[in-house]
KELOVO-764461 format. One line per field, with one value per residue (C-alpha): x, y, z; residue number from 1; residue in three letters. Coordinates in steps of 0.05 Angstrom, whole numbers, plus 5000, padded with zeros to 4 digits. Example, Ala and Ser with C-alpha at 12.3 -4.5 7.8 and 13.67 -1.06 7.14 Angstrom:
2
x [5246|5273] .
y [4910|4979] .
z [5156|5143] .
nr [1|2] .
rest [ALA|SER] .
This chain:
475
x [5000|5021|5038|4984|4973|4946|4916|4845|4840|4898|4952|5010|5031|5039|5058|5068|5138|5119|5053|5040|5056|4995|4947|4887|4895|4848|4831|4867|4932|4982|4955|4958|4883|4837|4773|4748|4717|4782|4820|4759|4753|4827|4831|4899|4921|4963|5033|5043|5075|5130|5108|5180|5201|5219|5161|5207|5222|5289|5345|5364|5415|5487|5496|5533|5479|5422|5454|5466|5393|5364|5366|5319|5316|5265|5224|5153|5130|5177|5150|5206|5208|5261|5304|5272|5202|5224|5262|5205|5158|5208|5215|5139|5134|5189|5151|5086|5104|5146|5151|5180|5231|5260|5275|5342|5336|5358|5304|5250|5273|5270|5199|5176|5205|5169|5104|5112|5125|5060|5022|5050|5029|4959|4952|4974|4922|4868|4885|4884|4814|4791|4780|4779|4772|4746|4762|4697|4714|4782|4748|4703|4763|4800|4739|4738|4811|4797|4736|4772|4829|4778|4798|4768|4794|4833|4866|4882|4917|4957|4979|4998|5042|5073|5093|5129|5079|5049|4974|4982|5022|4971|4912|4949|4960|4886|4867|4915|4889|4817|4835|4867|4808|4760|4805|4804|4728|4721|4774|4770|4712|4657|4687|4693|4638|4621|4581|4522|4563|4618|4566|4536|4604|4622|4558|4568|4638|4615|4560|4606|4656|4709|4777|4769|4722|4731|4729|4662|4614|4612|4575|4613|4590|4639|4645|4708|4739|4790|4857|4883|4953|5003|4958|4994|4998|4946|4898|4907|4893|4829|4805|4822|4782|4723|4728|4732|4670|4631|4655|4632|4564|4558|4577|4525|4471|4460|4438|4502|4471|4451|4521|4551|4505|4523|4597|4627|4670|4663|4618|4580|4552|4488|4477|4488|4560|4542|4588|4545|4550|4609|4666|4717|4770|4738|4748|4813|4858|4856|4780|4780|4838|4805|4737|4760|4735|4681|4609|4551|4531|4599|4637|4711|4756|4775|4829|4879|4892|4923|4855|4842|4804|4752|4697|4670|4606|4596|4526|4524|4567|4553|4588|4577|4535|4509|4435|4429|4471|4450|4470|4455|4408|4398|4339|4366|4339|4376|4372|4424|4445|4490|4553|4528|4564|4507|4515|4580|4592|4591|4522|4496|4523|4490|4424|4424|4445|4384|4341|4369|4351|4280|4273|4299|4253|4193|4178|4194|4190|4251|4211|4177|4242|4272|4213|4219|4294|4333|4368|4372|4326|4301|4268|4199|4203|4219|4293|4282|4337|4304|4338|4411|4471|4541|4588|4532|4549|4611|4657|4639|4564|4571|4616|4562|4507|4546|4550|4475|4425|4354|4318|4382|4399|4471|4507|4516|4563|4606|4618|4638|4564|4550|4526|4479|4434|4424|4374|4375|4303|4315|4365|4354|4388|4357|4369|4384|4334|4361|4369|4405|4451|4471|4484|4525|4566|4574|4600|4652|4676|4676|4718|4770|4769|4774|4839|4868|4842|4870|4939|4936|4910|4964|5018|4989|4985|5057|5079|5048|5087|5156|5200|5273|5315|5370|5434|5452|5502|5575|5606] .
y [5000|5072|5120|5157|5224|5261|5315|5328|5347|5386|5423|5424|5357|5318|5370|5346|5366|5372|5409|5483|5511|5555|5507|5475|5403|5360|5298|5253|5291|5291|5319|5394|5400|5448|5414|5357|5319|5320|5277|5234|5216|5209|5156|5166|5105|5083|5057|4989|4991|4940|4901|4884|4957|4989|5037|5079|5147|5153|5181|5254|5268|5284|5354|5384|5359|5383|5452|5461|5442|5497|5560|5607|5597|5651|5707|5720|5788|5776|5706|5655|5590|5545|5492|5442|5461|5451|5386|5356|5367|5342|5278|5267|5280|5230|5178|5192|5209|5162|5214|5265|5214|5214|5288|5317|5331|5403|5417|5385|5426|5490|5475|5458|5523|5563|5527|5541|5614|5617|5584|5631|5691|5663|5645|5715|5745|5699|5721|5794|5784|5751|5682|5629|5554|5526|5459|5428|5442|5409|5350|5342|5346|5293|5248|5257|5236|5175|5155|5160|5118|5066|5080|5102|5167|5132|5085|5145|5180|5117|5114|5187|5176|5114|5157|5205|5263|5291|5298|5372|5382|5341|5382|5447|5427|5412|5479|5517|5482|5495|5568|5574|5540|5590|5647|5622|5614|5686|5719|5679|5631|5682|5726|5676|5685|5651|5688|5660|5669|5624|5572|5573|5564|5507|5469|5478|5450|5389|5373|5382|5333|5385|5362|5410|5362|5354|5289|5253|5246|5176|5141|5082|5035|4995|4938|4947|4889|4922|4891|4908|4935|4881|4827|4762|4731|4680|4735|4774|4711|4698|4769|4767|4703|4737|4795|4749|4712|4778|4799|4733|4739|4809|4784|4729|4782|4790|4859|4899|4946|4888|4858|4925|4930|4860|4856|4926|4958|5027|5082|5087|5017|5049|5076|5008|5027|5082|5142|5187|5217|5265|5284|5229|5277|5273|5198|5162|5150|5075|5073|5113|5075|5009|5028|5068|5017|4986|4995|5016|4959|4927|4897|4907|4875|4858|4911|4924|4991|5012|5002|4932|4899|4938|4910|4965|4972|5027|5053|5110|5153|5220|5280|5347|5393|5336|5335|5265|5280|5242|5258|5235|5285|5287|5318|5350|5390|5421|5462|5517|5552|5609|5632|5679|5717|5696|5622|5583|5530|5478|5502|5499|5429|5407|5437|5403|5337|5343|5357|5293|5252|5279|5264|5193|5182|5205|5263|5317|5328|5351|5400|5429|5439|5471|5520|5539|5542|5544|5610|5593|5621|5550|5550|5568|5507|5461|5466|5435|5452|5414|5366|5384|5368|5344|5400|5447|5452|5472|5411|5397|5396|5354|5303|5293|5288|5236|5191|5192|5143|5169|5180|5186|5247|5270|5288|5364|5389|5451|5496|5568|5586|5555|5487|5443|5384|5349|5298|5264|5257|5220|5205|5193|5187|5238|5271|5344|5395|5448|5496|5443|5427|5499|5501|5437|5468|5532|5492|5457|5523|5556|5501|5509|5585|5577|5538|5595|5648|5612|5610|5684|5701|5660|5695|5763|5745|5722|5786|5830|5794|5815|5753|5750|5689|5670|5633|5574|5590|5579|5519] .
z [5000|4991|5046|5082|5051|5111|5068|5055|4987|5010|4977|5023|5048|4984|4933|4863|4845|4772|4782|4783|4851|4851|4820|4852|4834|4794|4833|4784|4787|4843|4908|4905|4912|4946|4966|5008|4951|4912|4961|4975|4901|4890|4944|4976|5014|5073|5076|5108|5176|5187|5248|5264|5263|5329|5346|5390|5358|5325|5367|5356|5302|5320|5346|5285|5236|5279|5288|5213|5198|5243|5202|5165|5090|5075|5106|5083|5109|5169|5182|5178|5138|5167|5134|5181|5156|5084|5094|5135|5078|5027|5066|5068|4993|4978|5019|4983|4911|4868|4813|4861|4883|4813|4816|4838|4913|4904|4852|4895|4955|4914|4890|4961|4988|4934|4950|5024|5010|4970|5027|5080|5038|5030|5103|5123|5077|5106|5177|5157|5128|5193|5162|5217|5221|5287|5318|5295|5222|5233|5267|5206|5160|5201|5196|5121|5115|5159|5117|5051|5079|5104|5176|5241|5271|5326|5276|5231|5289|5304|5232|5231|5291|5258|5199|5244|5245|5309|5316|5329|5265|5225|5251|5241|5168|5161|5192|5147|5084|5103|5115|5047|5014|5046|5025|4952|4955|4978|4935|4871|4862|4873|4819|4762|4710|4644|4592|4552|4488|4515|4535|4465|4433|4480|4465|4390|4396|4436|4386|4327|4356|4368|4390|4448|4483|4557|4595|4590|4648|4676|4732|4762|4818|4858|4906|4949|4985|5031|5045|5114|5122|5140|5110|5098|5028|5049|5073|5008|4967|5007|4997|4923|4916|4950|4902|4842|4867|4872|4803|4773|4805|4776|4707|4714|4720|4795|4819|4827|4878|4923|4916|4937|4997|5019|5005|4995|5049|5017|5047|4981|4991|5018|4947|4916|4905|4856|4859|4816|4747|4745|4701|4689|4714|4783|4789|4808|4749|4763|4754|4689|4658|4675|4646|4586|4535|4578|4552|4596|4642|4633|4693|4706|4758|4808|4802|4857|4891|4957|4989|4965|4907|4867|4823|4778|4738|4686|4698|4648|4602|4569|4540|4575|4532|4489|4475|4506|4567|4629|4701|4770|4803|4878|4914|4977|5035|5093|5156|5161|5225|5204|5240|5293|5349|5396|5380|5376|5323|5379|5401|5330|5322|5387|5366|5298|5329|5374|5313|5280|5341|5341|5266|5274|5334|5294|5342|5291|5216|5177|5135|5196|5233|5171|5165|5238|5247|5182|5165|5091|5038|5028|5097|5070|5025|5084|5067|4998|4948|4891|4843|4842|4798|4816|4835|4854|4928|4968|4979|5051|5035|4972|5006|5058|5005|4966|5027|5041|5014|5000|5066|5108|5150|5159|5222|5228|5173|5182|5122|5112|5113|5181|5203|5162|5175|5108|5082|5014|4992|4927|4871|4797|4730|4683|4616|4623|4599|4552|4609|4651|4592|4590|4664|4660|4603|4643|4703|4659|4631|4700|4729|4674|4683|4758|4752|4710|4758|4818|4787|4771|4840|4874|4834|4852|4925|4924|4888|4942|4996|5018|5008|5030|5017|5065|5051|5095|5150|5135|5168] .
nr [1|2|3|4|5|6|7|8|9|10|11|12|13|14|15|16|17|18|19|20|21|22|23|24|25|26|27|28|29|30|31|32|33|34|35|36|37|38|39|40|41|42|43|44|45|46|47|48|49|50|51|52|53|54|55|56|57|58|59|60|61|62|63|64|65|66|67|68|69|70|71|72|73|74|75|76|77|78|79|80|81|82|83|84|85|86|87|88|89|90|91|92|93|94|95|96|97|98|99|100|101|102|103|104|105|106|107|108|109|110|111|112|113|114|115|116|117|118|119|120|121|122|123|124|125|126|127|128|129|130|131|132|133|134|135|136|137|138|139|140|141|142|143|144|145|146|147|148|149|150|151|152|153|154|155|156|157|158|159|160|161|162|163|164|165|166|167|168|169|170|171|172|173|174|175|176|177|178|179|180|181|182|183|184|185|186|187|188|189|190|191|192|193|194|195|196|197|198|199|200|201|202|203|204|205|206|207|208|209|210|211|212|213|214|215|216|217|218|219|220|221|222|223|224|225|226|227|228|229|230|231|232|233|234|235|236|237|238|239|240|241|242|243|244|245|246|247|248|249|250|251|252|253|254|255|256|257|258|259|260|261|262|263|264|265|266|267|268|269|270|271|272|273|274|275|276|277|278|279|280|281|282|283|284|285|286|287|288|289|290|291|292|293|294|295|296|297|298|299|300|301|302|303|304|305|306|307|308|309|310|311|312|313|314|315|316|317|318|319|320|321|322|323|324|325|326|327|328|329|330|331|332|333|334|335|336|337|338|339|340|341|342|343|344|345|346|347|348|349|350|351|352|353|354|355|356|357|358|359|360|361|362|363|364|365|366|367|368|369|370|371|372|373|374|375|376|377|378|379|380|381|382|383|384|385|386|387|388|389|390|391|392|393|394|395|396|397|398|399|400|401|402|403|404|405|406|407|408|409|410|411|412|413|414|415|416|417|418|419|420|421|422|423|424|425|426|427|428|429|430|431|432|433|434|435|436|437|438|439|440|441|442|443|444|445|446|447|448|449|450|451|452|453|454|455|456|457|458|459|460|461|462|463|464|465|466|467|468|469|470|471|472|473|474|475] .
rest [MET|LYS|HIS|LEU|ARG|PRO|THR|LEU|PHE|LEU|ALA|GLY|LEU|ALA|LEU|SER|ALA|THR|GLY|SER|LEU|ALA|GLN|VAL|ALA|ALA|PRO|ARG|SER|ALA|PRO|THR|GLY|SER|GLY|ILE|THR|ASP|ILE|MET|ARG|ALA|GLY|PRO|ARG|LEU|ALA|PRO|VAL|ASN|PRO|SER|ALA|ASN|PRO|THR|PRO|ALA|ALA|PRO|GLN|ALA|THR|PRO|VAL|GLN|ARG|SER|ALA|GLU|TYR|ILE|VAL|ALA|LEU|VAL|ASN|SER|GLU|PRO|VAL|THR|ASN|THR|ASP|VAL|GLN|SER|ARG|VAL|SER|ARG|ILE|LEU|GLN|GLU|ASN|GLU|GLU|ALA|ALA|ARG|MET|PRO|ARG|ALA|GLU|LEU|THR|ARG|LEU|VAL|LEU|GLU|ARG|MET|ILE|ASP|GLU|ARG|ALA|GLN|LEU|GLN|GLN|ALA|LYS|GLU|LEU|GLY|ILE|LYS|VAL|ASP|ASP|LEU|ALA|VAL|ASP|GLN|ALA|GLU|GLN|THR|VAL|ALA|ARG|GLN|ASN|GLN|LEU|GLY|VAL|ILE|GLU|LEU|ARG|ASN|ARG|ILE|ALA|ALA|GLU|GLY|MET|THR|LEU|GLU|SER|PHE|ARG|ASN|ASP|LEU|ARG|ASN|GLN|LEU|MET|MET|THR|ARG|LEU|ARG|GLU|ARG|GLU|VAL|GLU|SER|LYS|VAL|LYS|VAL|SER|ASP|VAL|GLU|VAL|ASP|GLN|TYR|ILE|ARG|GLU|GLN|ARG|ALA|GLY|SER|GLU|ALA|LYS|VAL|ALA|PRO|ASN|ILE|ASN|ILE|ALA|GLN|VAL|LEU|VAL|THR|VAL|PRO|GLU|ASN|ALA|THR|ASP|ALA|GLN|VAL|ALA|THR|LEU|GLN|GLN|ARG|ALA|GLN|SER|VAL|ALA|GLN|ARG|ALA|ARG|ASN|GLY|GLU|ASP|PHE|GLY|LYS|LEU|ALA|GLN|GLU|PHE|SER|ASP|SER|PRO|ASP|ARG|ALA|ASN|GLY|GLY|ALA|MET|GLY|MET|ARG|SER|ALA|SER|ARG|TYR|PRO|THR|LEU|PHE|ILE|ASP|SER|THR|LYS|THR|THR|PRO|VAL|ASP|GLY|ILE|VAL|GLY|PRO|ILE|ARG|SER|GLY|ALA|GLY|PHE|HIS|ILE|LEU|LYS|VAL|LEU|ALA|LYS|SER|GLN|PRO|GLY|ALA|SER|ASP|ALA|VAL|VAL|THR|GLN|THR|GLN|VAL|ARG|HIS|ILE|LEU|LEU|ARG|ASN|ASP|PRO|LYS|ARG|THR|THR|ALA|GLN|ALA|VAL|ALA|GLN|LEU|ALA|GLU|PHE|LYS|THR|ARG|ILE|GLN|ASN|GLY|THR|ALA|ASP|PHE|ALA|GLY|LEU|ALA|ARG|ASP|ASN|SER|GLN|ASP|ALA|SER|ALA|LYS|GLU|GLY|GLY|ASP|LEU|GLY|TRP|THR|LEU|PRO|GLY|GLN|PHE|VAL|PRO|GLU|PHE|GLU|GLU|ALA|VAL|ASN|ARG|LEU|ALA|PRO|GLY|GLN|VAL|SER|ASP|PRO|VAL|VAL|SER|ARG|PHE|GLY|VAL|HIS|LEU|ILE|GLN|VAL|VAL|GLY|ARG|ARG|GLU|ALA|LYS|LEU|SER|GLN|ALA|GLU|GLN|ARG|GLU|ALA|ALA|ARG|ALA|VAL|LEU|ARG|GLU|LYS|ARG|LEU|GLU|GLU|ALA|LEU|GLN|THR|TRP|ALA|GLN|GLU|THR|ARG|ALA|ARG|ALA|TYR|VAL|GLU|TYR|ARG|GLU|PRO|PRO|GLN|THR] .
């Protein structure tokens, strides 16, 4: 298995040495991402821990080496970046990224330093604007990392410690990345617009078979048979045989959704394993490469990843902007308690948790609670947001929606807007209306433009910062 990438969706900890230092990553690329769903879909995995290894922390380095490592390599608006900071990140990247390991160490160190300078500049701007991330949001992010690694939170923390990272450092990294994500949402995402003329041109190109086509939309369902870390060869063989048996039953015509509910270890088993219609670029590379030539209703696998064995079924394919485009639509409703000086985030979470208990006990109705308590414009509709498309919500909200089966209610979800209680009412595969086709095309164009805007914004943020490089001390 691969090393744990203790990054949500996160930019900093597993920087792609060959990627743009200012870019928000696509989920299929190396992990320089910006949103919770990115890392969830990319599926970073854990490194095996050698059971014979001594768990005692390594002894301190000899005094001359330690002394030479402790010096400032750069100042960002008077905030220091130390050689230890840079080398710690370089070491994590080399553990996590085989491509980076092929680079000259000096070049990788230079790229990491530049990235850390960019991050410091952005974090300083976020603090100046009063952007904050409370402990509950970090808790939620930690839970997301644990889920996507098929772990509980306690097990995740044990694995973080085994890889030489303190819990405090891990949570600080999560907090910083959430803070930068909220800064980007505020400073960039809200300002990116796509005109009707651009949408018209894009749709014409798609229908004419233009070479400028983007990745198709695809809906894949999976059955995941996890392989524990440190599994013996015999255990792996047994689990592989189980996966092969499930795959054969699927090929023989058994209901894939029921097989997923019975055998899958993935959180999406509640949805029959379906991950939803979305751009191929938002799936793991392994899944897309394995299903590239697979027709709709075709079965692939088992295929092996760091998580275990996957059996995949292609549920649907379509090209964005095409007249016959089909997507997974989800009917969602929510209750929102906004950030309020009179009510802490913890109090809002507690109130919504109490609402969930009442709903599950049958003593309250979701729509009624939404009408009486929600601070969103949808309150008068009982919190109903209607039939929604993939990518329509902020990452934290969408990640929660994707994990819910129809009828289920989420735990409280913290976002930059406040705290949400979410219910999925229904889910369907549907052809897009003409208006929805246009909105889907607009979303594709906006995402592309957003990547460009984020790069420009990051460069401008860096340019406004005072950066001073320091030479290493003379020995």
